[in-house]
C-alpha positions in Angstrom: 39.7 91.1 -87.2 38.3 90.4 -83.7 40.5 90.9 -80.8 41.6 87.7 -78.9 40.2 87.4 -75.4 42.3 89.3 -72.9 45.2 87.1 -71.9 44.5 84.5 -74.5 47.8 84.9 -76.2 49.6 84.0 -72.9 47.8 80.7 -72.4 50.3 78.1 -71.5 53.0 80.8 -70.8 54.9 81.0 -67.4 53.1 82.5 -64.6 53.7 86.3 -64.4 51.7 86.5 -61.1 50.5 83.9 -58.6 48.7 84.4 -55.4 47.7 81.4 -53.3 45.7 81.2 -50.1 44.9 78.0 -48.3 41.7 77.5 -50.3 42.3 79.0 -53.7 45.2 79.7 -56.2 45.0 82.5 -58.6 47.4 82.7 -61.7 47.9 85.3 -64.4 50.2 84.6 -67.4 50.5 87.8 -69.0 48.4 91.0 -69.8 48.5 94.7 -70.7 51.0 96.6 -68.4 49.8 99.6 -66.3 52.2 102.1 -65.0 52.6 105.6 -63.5 55.8 107.8 -63.1 58.0 106.9 -60.0 57.5 109.6 -57.5 55.1 111.1 -55.1 51.6 110.3 -56.2 52.5 107.2 -58.1 50.2 105.0 -56.0 47.2 107.3 -56.4 47.8 107.6 -60.1 48.1 103.6 -60.4 44.7 103.3 -58.7 42.9 105.7 -61.1 44.6 104.1 -64.0 43.6 100.6 -62.9 40.1 101.7 -62.3 39.8 103.2 -65.8 41.4 100.2 -67.5 38.9 97.9 -65.8 35.9 100.1 -66.8 37.1 100.0 -70.5 38.2 96.3 -70.3 36.4 93.2 -71.5 34.0 91.4 -69.0 36.0 89.3 -66.6 39.1 91.5 -66.7 41.2 91.8 -63.4 44.0 93.9 -62.5 46.9 92.0 -60.6 50.4 92.9 -59.6 52.9 94.2 -57.0 53.2 97.6 -55.5 56.5 98.7 -54.0 57.3 99.9 -50.4 58.3 103.3 -51.6 56.6 105.1 -54.5 59.5 107.5 -54.9 62.1 104.9 -55.7 60.6 101.8 -57.4 57.9 101.4 -60.1 54.7 99.4 -59.3 54.1 96.4 -61.6 50.4 96.0 -62.6 48.7 94.0 -65.4 45.3 94.2 -66.8 44.5 90.4 -67.5 42.4 87.4 -66.7 43.2 85.1 -64.0 43.0 81.2 -63.7 41.5 80.2 -60.4 42.0 76.8 -58.7 39.9 76.1 -55.6 41.2 73.4 -53.3 41.2 72.3 -49.7 44.1 73.5 -47.5 45.8 70.2 -47.7 45.7 70.1 -51.4 47.4 73.4 -52.0 50.8 72.0 -52.8 49.4 70.0 -55.6 47.4 73.0 -56.9 50.5 75.2 -56.9 52.6 72.5 -58.5 50.0 72.2 -61.3 49.9 76.0 -61.9 53.7 76.1 -62.2 54.0 72.9 -64.3 51.8 74.4 -67.0 54.9 76.6 -67.7 56.7 73.4 -68.8 59.9 74.2 -67.0 62.5 71.8 -65.5 62.8 71.5 -61.7 65.5 73.8 -60.0 68.1 72.5 -59.8 68.0 68.7 -61.1 68.5 66.5 -58.0 71.9 65.2 -59.3 73.3 68.7 -59.4 72.4 69.8 -55.9 75.5 71.2 -54.3 77.1 72.6 -51.2 75.5 75.6 -49.3 75.3 78.7 -51.5 77.4 81.9 -50.5 75.4 84.2 -48.4 76.2 87.9 -47.5 74.3 89.8 -44.8 73.5 93.5 -45.6 73.7 95.3 -43.3 76.0 92.9 -41.2 74.6 92.1 -37.7 76.8 94.7 -36.0 75.7 97.4 -38.3 72.0 96.4 -37.8 72.4 96.6 -33.9 74.0 100.0 -34.4 71.0 101.2 -36.6 68.5 99.9 -33.9 70.3 101.9 -31.2 70.3 105.0 -33.4 66.5 104.4 -34.0 65.8 104.1 -30.3 67.7 107.5 -29.9 65.3 109.0 -32.4 62.4 107.6 -30.6 63.5 109.1 -27.3 64.0 112.4 -29.1 60.4 112.4 -30.3 61.3 112.2 -34.1 59.3 109.0 -34.2 57.3 106.7 -32.0 58.0 103.6 -34.0 60.1 102.7 -37.0 60.5 99.4 -38.9 64.2 98.5 -39.8 64.9 95.8 -42.4 68.0 94.0 -43.3 68.8 91.7 -46.2 70.6 88.4 -47.0 72.0 88.0 -50.5 72.6 84.5 -51.7 74.6 84.0 -54.9 73.4 81.4 -57.4 75.7 79.0 -59.3 76.5 80.2 -62.7 74.0 78.9 -65.2 71.2 78.2 -62.8 68.0 79.9 -64.0 66.6 82.3 -61.5 62.9 81.8 -62.7 63.1 78.1 -62.1 64.4 78.8 -58.6 61.5 81.1 -57.9 59.0 78.3 -58.9 60.9 75.8 -56.8 60.7 78.2 -53.8 56.9 78.7 -54.2 56.6 74.8 -54.3 58.6 74.5 -51.1 56.6 77.2 -49.3 53.3 75.6 -50.3 54.5 72.5 -48.2 56.1 74.4 -45.4 53.6 77.3 -44.8 50.0 75.8 -44.9 48.4 79.1 -43.6 50.4 81.7 -45.4 49.5 83.7 -48.6 52.0 82.6 -51.2 52.9 84.9 -54.0 55.2 84.9 -57.1 55.4 88.0 -59.3 57.5 89.1 -62.2 58.6 92.6 -61.3 60.8 95.4 -62.6 64.6 94.9 -63.0 66.6 95.6 -59.9 69.7 96.8 -61.9 70.2 97.8 -65.6 71.9 94.6 -66.6 69.3 92.3 -65.2 67.1 90.5 -67.5 64.3 90.6 -64.9 63.3 89.6 -61.4 60.7 87.4 -59.5 59.4 88.4 -56.1 58.4 85.3 -54.2 57.4 84.8 -50.6 54.9 83.5 -48.0 53.2 86.4 -46.1 51.1 85.9 -42.9 49.6 89.5 -43.3 46.6 90.7 -45.4 46.3 94.3 -45.6 42.7 94.4 -46.8 39.9 92.6 -48.5 37.0 94.5 -50.0 33.7 92.7 -51.0 31.1 95.3 -51.9 31.0 97.7 -49.0 32.4 95.1 -46.6 36.1 95.9 -45.7 38.3 93.6 -43.6 41.8 94.8 -42.5 44.0 92.4 -40.5 47.2 94.1 -39.1 50.0 92.1 -37.5 52.6 93.8 -35.3 54.4 92.4 -32.3 55.9 88.8 -32.5 57.9 86.2 -30.7 59.6 83.1 -32.0 57.8 79.7 -31.6 59.3 76.7 -29.8 59.0 72.9 -30.8 58.2 72.0 -27.2 54.3 72.6 -26.9 54.5 73.8 -23.3 57.2 76.2 -24.0 55.4 77.4 -27.2 52.3 78.0 -25.1 54.1 80.0 -22.5 55.7 82.1 -25.2 52.4 82.9 -26.8 51.0 83.9 -23.5 54.0 86.1 -22.8 53.4 87.8 -26.1 49.8 88.6 -25.2 51.0 90.2 -22.0 54.1 92.1 -23.2 53.6 95.8 -22.7 56.3 96.6 -25.4 54.6 94.3 -28.1 51.1 95.6 -27.3 52.4 99.2 -27.6 53.9 98.4 -31.0 50.6 96.8 -32.0 48.6 99.8 -30.8 50.5 102.3 -33.0 49.4 100.3 -36.1 45.8 99.9 -35.0 45.4 103.6 -34.1 46.9 104.7 -37.4 44.5 102.5 -39.3 41.6 103.7 -37.3 42.4 107.4 -38.2 42.8 106.6 -41.9 39.6 104.4 -42.0 37.1 106.4 -40.0 36.3 109.1 -42.7 35.8 106.2 -45.3 33.5 104.0 -43.2 29.8 104.0 -42.0 30.8 101.5 -39.3 34.1 100.5 -37.9 34.5 97.5 -35.6 37.8 97.2 -33.9 38.3 94.7 -31.1 39.5 96.2 -27.8 42.5 93.8 -27.6 44.6 91.9 -30.1 44.6 88.1 -30.4 47.2 85.6 -31.5 48.0 84.6 -35.0 50.4 81.6 -35.6 52.8 80.9 -38.4 55.2 78.1 -38.6 58.0 80.0 -36.8 56.3 83.0 -35.1 53.4 84.1 -33.0 52.1 87.5 -34.0 49.5 89.9 -32.3 46.6 90.5 -34.7 43.5 92.7 -34.6 40.9 91.8 -37.2 39.2 95.0 -38.3 35.7 95.0 -40.0 34.1 98.0 -41.6 31.2 99.1 -43.7 32.4 101.5 -46.4 30.6 104.9 -47.2 29.0 105.0 -50.6 30.4 105.3 -53.2 32.9 102.9 -51.9 36.5 103.4 -52.9 38.1 100.5 -54.9 40.2 98.0 -53.1 43.3 99.3 -54.8 42.4 102.9 -53.9 41.9 101.8 -50.2 45.2 99.9 -50.2 47.0 103.0 -51.5 45.4 105.1 -48.7 46.6 102.7 -46.1 50.0 101.7 -47.5 52.6 101.7 -45.9 51.1 101.0 -42.6 53.1 101.4 -39.2 53.3 97.7 -39.3 56.0 97.8 -42.0 57.0 101.5 -41.9 56.5 103.2 -38.6 54.8 106.3 -37.2 54.5 109.1 -38.0 54.6 107.6 -41.4 56.5 110.4 -43.3 59.2 110.7 -40.6 59.5 106.9 -40.3 59.8 106.5 -44.1 62.5 109.2 -44.3 64.5 107.4 -41.4 64.1 104.1 -43.3 65.6 105.6 -46.5 68.4 107.2 -44.6 69.4 104.1 -42.5 68.8 101.1 -44.6 71.7 100.4 -47.0 69.7 98.4 -49.5 66.5 99.6 -51.0 63.4 97.6 -50.1 62.0 97.6 -53.6 58.8 95.3 -53.3 59.6 93.9 -49.7 56.9 95.3 -47.4 55.0 96.5 -50.5 51.8 94.9 -51.8 50.7 92.0 -53.9 47.0 91.5 -54.9 44.3 91.8 -57.3 41.2 93.9 -58.0 38.2 93.2 -60.2 35.8 95.3 -62.3 33.5 95.9 -59.3 36.4 97.3 -57.3 36.5 94.3 -55.0 39.9 92.8 -54.3 42.4 91.3 -51.9 45.9 92.8 -51.2 48.5 91.2 -49.0 51.7 92.7 -47.5 55.0 91.3 -49.2 56.7 89.8 -46.1 58.8 86.7 -45.7 60.0 87.1 -49.1 62.8 87.6 -51.6 63.7 88.7 -55.1 65.4 86.3 -57.5 67.3 87.7 -60.5 70.3 86.5 -62.5 72.7 87.7 -59.8 71.2 85.7 -56.9 68.4 85.8 -54.4 68.0 88.8 -52.1 66.0 87.9 -48.9 64.5 90.6 -46.7 63.3 90.7 -43.1 62.4 93.6 -40.7 61.5 94.4 -37.0 59.4 97.1 -35.5 61.4 99.3 -33.2 59.6 101.1 -30.3 60.5 102.5 -26.9 61.6 99.4 -24.9 63.0 97.5 -27.9 66.2 95.6 -27.1 68.6 95.5 -30.2 69.8 92.0 -29.8 66.2 90.8 -29.7 65.3 92.8 -32.8 68.2 91.2 -34.6 67.1 87.8 -33.5 63.6 88.4 -34.8 64.9 89.2 -38.3 66.8 86.0 -38.3 63.8 84.1 -37.3 61.8 85.8 -40.2 64.6 85.1 -42.8 64.5 81.4 -41.8 61.2 81.0 -43.6 62.8 81.7 -47.1 66.1 80.0 -46.1 64.3 76.8 -45.3 62.6 76.9 -48.7 65.9 77.6 -50.5 67.5 74.6 -48.7 64.7 72.4 -50.2 65.2 73.8 -53.6 69.0 73.4 -53.5 68.9 69.9 -52.3 70.0 70.5 -48.7 68.4 68.4 -45.8 65.0 69.7 -45.0 64.4 71.9 -41.9 62.8 70.2 -38.8 59.1 70.1 -38.8 57.1 73.1 -37.6 55.9 73.1 -33.9 52.4 72.1 -33.2 49.8 74.9 -33.0 48.8 74.4 -29.3 46.7 77.6 -29.0 43.9 79.0 -31.1 45.1 81.4 -33.7 43.2 83.7 -36.1 42.3 82.1 -39.3 43.9 83.5 -42.6 41.5 86.0 -44.2 41.0 87.1 -47.8 40.8 83.8 -49.8 40.2 84.7 -53.4 36.6 83.8 -54.5 
């Protein structure tokens, strides 16, 4: 008997993976699982397994999925599958995302008549503990152990009994499609966070593309250094200008760009890195961004192999990478799992698009855990870093308020200054 086309048996099933840019939305509803043992070398082994599966797979096969922050603690979730692609204008993305989610034939979360009071929320670590961790990190920086480290904190939101977490994840994506017009939206079924969980869904709206490969052309767009936006256009402009002039933020950004340059140089024939960062706007933050363009040496590594070489960058971990990662594991009370990991796809030519999982959370039967981090460098102020994580958490909290029936958040401020355009829209 002839084998059904890859993914055909999952037609009409709930989305297992979704990645949406302002101009296209990709969806996969199932496929063949690819895996490698948890531990050092997991990422490299996965890249090899994905390349082999694509070579042996039917025409049109794609590998999609999510890669964790730390290969020694969490298993990556990759599928060999086919994807549905919906092209759309930026203003039509909410409709395209809604159509992709409606095909799963699920009810809205929750029905409007049952929307209730604010859901219980617990910060982990609490603000005081996070401030202490930042001060300890600054001591490590002064002592020369690291030059930068990114420290994350979480917010756990308990769900009402009987509320299905998968429907919540779909509702969050729909809200983010309206709230975050320039972000890369994602929703991915991932491994269980604890033994008694039926499953989990990673969902978010990231501003950052790690890389896009098209043939031998590689684009990498790191973000590091940020400041909260303001509803007043004049104040917002002033804050953006202050970010561009901030010695502390430019130093934080330089650590990221320098590290990427060292990693990319041996792999590239040409490497174009602007001398100074530019501004990138989201609904709540201004970021410093440096768009890097390169031509890869032949034979060009696949997009997933490249992603595994670069990940985790100093933008989400620190520098030197191994020391910063060890400090993260020692200091953060809650494992990051897929937060600050990667979400993306790779096709049979090795081309692909991988984004960093930021402004995100994981929904499971116990609740919704949100994540946010801040880069700590010499000159960082603990209170300012805590406030930055609060601003980042607000992206998902606003979407949660929409989903739970609370009053919507105030509109995002206007974008008074030119900002870099999002890169890496799926073809």
